[in-house]
N, C-alpha and C positions, 0 to 999 in steps of 0.2 A: 682394887682395895678401896677402902671406905676411913675415911678421917672427918673430923668433926674442923671446923674451923670457924671461928667469927668472924661478921663482917667488919668488925671492931678494928682485928688483924688484917684483914683485908684492906680494911682505910690506910690503917699505917704504910702497911707494904707500901703501895701503889699512891696514896693522894697525900698531899704534905699541907697541912696546915688547916684539915678539912675535919675533926676529930667532934665536931660535935653532935652526931648522931647517937643512939642507945646502942649500944652492942646485940647481937642478935645471933643466935645460934644455928646454922645452916650445913645440912649434913651434906657432903661433897659425896660423890657417885662418880665412877669412872667405868662404869658399863661399856662391855665390846660392845661394835658396832659393826655391821657387815652391810650398813648403808651407807652406801659414800657421798650420797647429796650433801649439800651444806645445810645448816641451820639459816636460818632468813630472823634477823632483828631488825623491826622497822619502828623508830624512833619518831613520834610526829609533836614539835610544840607546838603551843597556840598562842599565835597573836606576835609570836619573833619576827622580828626586823631585819632587813636583806643583812646588816652589818651588825647584829648583834652579839656575835660571837668574835672572840680573837682572829681565828684563820678566814674571817670575811671583814675585819677590819676593826674590831670592836677593843676600848678599852679593859670591858669586863674581863676579870679570867674567865678565863673558859679551858684550861692545860687538858681537861679529858677530850674532853669534844676537839678541839684543835688536833689533837696526839693522834686520832683517829682521823681527822680531815686532809690535816698531813701527809700521812701514808697512804692517803686513798685519793678519790677523784672528787673534785669542786665542782659541783654544778650550778655554771650560774645562768641558766637560760631553762630552769624545771619551772614550767607556769603550773599555779594551781588555780582557784577560785576566787572572789571577793571575799567571800567567807567560810568558816568555821564547816556548815554542814555541807555547802555545796561542793567543797573539797574532796569530803569526806565520800561524799556519792564517786564524785571521780574515781577516789581508788579504793573503793570495797566494791565498784560494779564496772568501771572501766566504761562507762558512759555517760553520753552530755549529760549534763543537769536536769534539762527540761525533761528530758524524757525519762528520766528514773526516780526523781525525786516526786513522790506525793505530796500535794498541799491540802493540807487539813484545818479546819478553823481552831482556832486556839482553846486551849482548857478553858476552863472558868477563870484557873488562876493567872492567865494569862502563858500558860506554858506553851512554846512551839510545839507541834503535833505531828509537823512533817515528819515523812517515813521512805528509808527506802523500798521501792515495791519489792515484790516478791517474782516479779516476773524477769528480774537479775538475778543470775547466781553471785554468791558474792564470793572474793578471793581465801577467805576460810576454808568456805566451801569447799571449792574446788582443791585446796591442797589437802584438805582431811581425804578426798576421795582418793589422792597421789599414796597417800602414806603418809603426812606430817600431823603430828602432834601440834596443836592452835592454841595459841595463851594470850590474852588481853586482858590489862588494866589500863581505865584510865576513861576516857572519857569518849561515848559512842557516838550521841548527840544525829541517831539515824532510823528510831521509832522507838517511841516509850510504852506501848503497848503489848501483850503477849502474843506471841508469833513475830516478833522485828524487833527483838534484843537479842545481844549476841550469842547467848546460849544454845538458841536456835537456828541462828543465821551461821553458824561452821565454826564456834568456838567451844574445845573441850572443856578448858576452866577459863573463867572471865569472872573482874572483879572491876564493875564498871562504874561510874557516872553517868545516868542515862541521857541526861538532857543536857541543854548549851552550855550551862555555866553554874555554878555553886559558889560559896565559900569555900575554900582552900580550906579551912577548918571542921572540927565538926559541929555543924550549928546550921539551923534554917535559915534562911534570907527571903526567898518569898517562894511561894507555892510549889510548884512541882519539880522547878528546877532543880533541888537538890534529892534529886532521887537515883538510891544504889542499888545494884544488885551483887549479889555473890550466885555464879553460879546457876543464874534464872529464879532466882530467890532472891526478892527484895530485902535492903536492908534498911531498918530505921537509923536515923541518925544517933539516933540516942542510945543506939549499939555499936558503934563508933569509938574507936579507942580514944580514953581523953587525949592523949598526945598525938590524934591524925592530923596529919599534915600530909594536903595533896602527894605531893610529888616523893615524899620519903614514901608512905604507906604504897602506891603504886608500883614503887622499885621494888618495895621489899614485895609485895605480892607476884610479881612476874620473876623475881628470884625464886620466890616457893614454887612456881608451876613448873620454874626450867628445871628446878632440882628432882621434882617429883617424874621428871621425863624416865623413859625406859629406853631401851637403843633406837627408840625413832628420830629422824628429824625432826627438827621442828620450827614452829613458825611464832615469834613473839611480836604482837603488834603492844607497842606502849604510847598511844596519844597522851601525852603527859597535858597538863592544863596551864602549864608556867607559859609566859609569864601572862595571861589572859586577866583581867579585871575579875573582883577585884583585888590590887596588891596588897599581898598579905603574905609573912611569913614566921617562921619561927621569933622568938625573941633573940636567941642565938646569935640569929640570922641579921636582925634587925639592923644594926649600925654600923656595916661593915663598910659603907662607902660615904660615911658623913663628911661631908663636906666637896664632894669628889665635883660634884657639877653647879659648884657657885659660879663656874662663868657661863652658865647658862647652854640653851639648845643651839645657839648661833654658834658658837667655838664648837661647841662638839659638833656639831655637823659639821664643821670644816675638818676638824681631824679624821673624823671619820672616813670622808670620803677620798684625803688625802694618803690614810692608811690602806683603804681598798686599793686607792690607786697603785700603791707600792707593791702590795701582794698580789697583783694582778686577777682580782675578780671581779672587776667592772667588767661589764659589758663591751666588746670592740664599739668604737665609734661613739660612746658614750662621751660626751663632755659635762663634767661637772662643773665649768665654770659661767654655763649658764642654767644653773640650777635657779629655779624659782619658788621661793620658800610660800606657803601662805600663813603660815603662825606670823603675829605683829613681833616686830622685832622684839627680842630680849632687854632691850635699854628702854623700850618703851614699857614696859611691866613697872607696877608701883613695886616696890620694898616687899613689901607682904607677898604679892604673886611671886616673884621671882623666889626666895625663901619656900614657898608651898608647892611650886612645881621641880624644884632641886629636892626636896624632899621627899615627892612621890619618885623621880627619877633613880634617888636611891634607892629605895625599895622595890622599885623594878632591876635594878642591877642586882642587888641581893637573890630576889628571885630565880634570876639566870645564871648565879653563881651556885645556887644549891642544886638547881637542875645539871648545872655539869657534874658538882659535887658525887648525884646519886647516879648518873650514867657511869662516873667512875668508880662504883661499887658495882656496877653491873658486869662491867667490863673487865673488872678486875676478877670478879667470879668468874666468869669465860676463861680466863685468863689460866688464872691455877688450877682449873679443871681439864685443861687440854682443850677445849672447846671453841676457843678466840679463832685459831690456825683453821678454824671449818667454819666460820659462821660471817657471811653477807651481812654488812651492817649500813642501813640505809639511812641517816638523819633529815628532818625534813621541816621545814618550819610549815604551817597550815595556808598562809599568805602574808599580804606585809601586817607591819607594825601597826595596831589601834592611834587612834589619835582622840581617843574620848577624853572628855575631863570630868569623868565623875567625881565629885567631889570639891572640885574648885569653883563651879556654878551652879544654876539649875538648868534641868535639862531645859533645851531647846524645842519648842512645838515641833514635832515629824523628825525628830531628832531620834535615831536607832538606839537599842537596847534598854535595860529597863530601867524603871522609874525606883529610886530608890527608897528603900523602904524608912517609915518615919520612925523608926526605931533603933536604927544605925547611929552608931555615937562616932559622928565624924568631927569629934572633936581634932587637932592639931597631931595633939601627942598621942592620940591612939593611933594616926595613920599606921596602914602596916600590920595590927594586930587584929584579934577577932572582934567581930560585931564593928567594924569599919570598911568602907567602900570609895574607893578613890583609884583612879587610873593617871597616866602620867602625861597625858594632852597633846596638841596639835605638835606644839614646837618641838615636843622631843621623840614624840613617834614620826615625825619628818626627818627628825636626825639620823632615826634608824634604817630610814629607805631610798634618802637622798645619796645619791643624785638622779636615783629614777624619779620619775612625776608619778603622783598619787600614792596611795598606804590601803590599809583594811577599808573595804567597804567601797573601794573604787575598781574600774576595769582598765586603769592603766596599768604600766610597768609595776611600780612602786605598791600598788595592789597585787599583784598577780604572782610575780618571780616570788620564789619560795629562796632562803638560803639554806643550800642543801648538800651532801656529799656522799658518796658511797665506799664501803672500805671492805676489801676483800684482797689483800696482796699476792694471793694465791694465782690470780688470775688479771687482776685488774693493776696498772701501772700506777705506781707510788709518786706521791705528789703533784699528780695532773691538774690540770684545770680545762673542765671540758663546754666549751659555750654552743653546745649543739642545742638548738629547738628541741623541747620533751615536754609532756605534761603529765597531772595527776593519773591521768588513763591511762598512760603508758606503763603504771607502775605493777597492776596487775600482769598482764603480759609477759612480764617482765622475772616476777618472781612465778611463774608458770613454767616459763621457759629454765629457770635455778631448777625449780625442780623436776623436770623433767618432762613437764603434761602438757596438755593441752586445753582451751577450755572447748566444750562441745560443740559449741553452735546453738542456731538458732533450734532447739529440739524442746522434747517433753523430759522435764529433770526432776525428779523426788516428785512427781505429782502434778508439777505446775508447767505450764511454756514458759518458756526464758527467752531470752532476746540473745544475739551475738553482741560482741564486745567491739569498742571503737578503737582501742589504742594500741599500739605496735612496742615491742619487745626492744630496748634500748642496750640488752645486753651484749648482741653482738658488736653492736657500735663502741662499746666501752670496752669490750675484748680487744679492738682494731680488726675486726672482718670484716667492716660495712665504713663509710665516709657519713653516711646519716642517718638517722633515724625514720624521720619521715620523707614522702615523696612529696614534687615539689606540687603535687596536683592536692596533698592532704590537708585537710584545714582543722581547726578547732575553734569552737564557737562556747561562748560564754553569754548567760539571758541573766536580765534583770530587771523585772516587769514588760515593758514594751521598748528595751535598749538592751544594750549590751555589744557583745566584740567578738570578732573573725578573726582568725591570723590563718593566710595560708603563703607560706613560701617565706619572702622578707617583708611581705604587705600587712598592715594588720588597719581593719577599721572599729571604730568604736562610736556608740553615742551613748551620753548619759547625762544626769540630770544636776550632777554636782556643780555650781555655778563658779567656787572657785578654783578649780581646775580648767573649764573649759569656757572660754568668751561665747560660744554659740552650741550654748547649752540645749540638747537635744538633736543638735544636726551632728549627720555621719560625718567623723574626720577619718583622712586617711594618714598612715604615716609608713615608713619603710624602716624598718628594723635594724636592717644591718647597717645603713650608715645614720639612724636615727632613733636608736634603742630610747631617748630620752622623750620622745615624744614633744618636739618642739616645732618642727617643719611639718604643719598639716599641708598636704597635696591636694586633700580633695577637691579643688578649683582647677588645678592640671589635669588630672586625670579622673574624668565624672565617668568613661564608661566602665574604668575599673570597680569604681565604689559601686556603684550600680549591680555589675558582678557578682560583688563579693555578697552587695545585701541581701541579692536572691539567692546567692549560697546559705547565708544566715537564715533568711526566712523559709528556706525548702529542707533544711537538714538539722539546724538548730534551734531555735526557736520551741 
């Protein structure tokens, strides 16, 4: 039976108080299916902090995400990478970043042109081979050249932002960052709809792709760009949180930590009482600084509300078309929260991120609108990762642990919290197992030699068939220049340059994550032989 249902009706049926989007006719079809394998919906938020959704401790209303999370399994020890591109390598190739990422000189515009090597088969390629239809809408960040974009790396349909970042509206910010493709064809920004807003548009596109599906199981990858800087949101969402953050980030951090503890999503052994913030106390800021930082956090929160609203549209469509009960949904952030202060001060020498273009209109009254460029700063970023140490860009747990959950009540426990160590490299083998297929291993694949994967499926563990995902001898490593981190069993070594987080800059430190997930008690002097052993493993297998 075929029927027409508008997105506006779906929203009224499922989501209260969020009827801001324009309606759009979607043809809903319910074709017969002879393939009983579940669909897979993989949603990735960009720069979302560990406690930024309600089911992980946030005050931001995220009812649609929370409904899925509380009926699914919340994952408190899913480890991503320190930055966006590195996490995407781990997800798409089930590989260490240094092995699979081809580092390339920046383009003349300053665009990062690193790309995922062709010596790795991608997750969508292998799902295609297994009979899945594969769809993507959102941020790619794994190559901008022909042959390295989603249309040639396994996706049947795709609308993507190719680069690392862009405006959330249809406008140029700088260089080649704002590159878009539809099914492999470049789209000029001027050809995007006038009312284009990233999260709204990506959601509508993935709905369009799923709607076009035949009776095949499908894989939908939705790497949204919210709440990555620049913080921007349509006007109708802009002032939803006025005054909500006037008490500042110190108060917010304490409230978030308390609520996360009540919800049970803080890793066992994490002591919130000895968290050491690196931002200046809120009371020491000038009234102008307080007003500006509170405003940027208001916009940030509105972006997350809009993200939740769009996920509600997507889930509502699946529910009304009887696809929700046969769809595995994984939601995750790509790493910890951003602590950048774009728009609040000038960029410091050596600081990451782009130089804000001179044409940007960063008057306070324009913040959050087109042609503005602002982020929410260190204090509010730390509030979204505390009491974990660190944030985006660091190898500490606050930079690596992602807010994540998996929903599939048919086979997984409802309302569970799982503290088992897993990584983004485990996503591919998990999805392959769900699809009843395997990676072909080191072999010639589609005319190119590919490497085997590193990750392990966590599907049997979530179903209760195994106690752990990784063997005690398994390790996971991260690399940043000549420094990095490695986790094996309970132990983690880490060396990084961020002096605000580490008094022993550049030296290897050792932590027992089982008893000290907050990384407060450095055991390196007590266990020098273990440190040397783990460094050798990092040097040999991960650097």
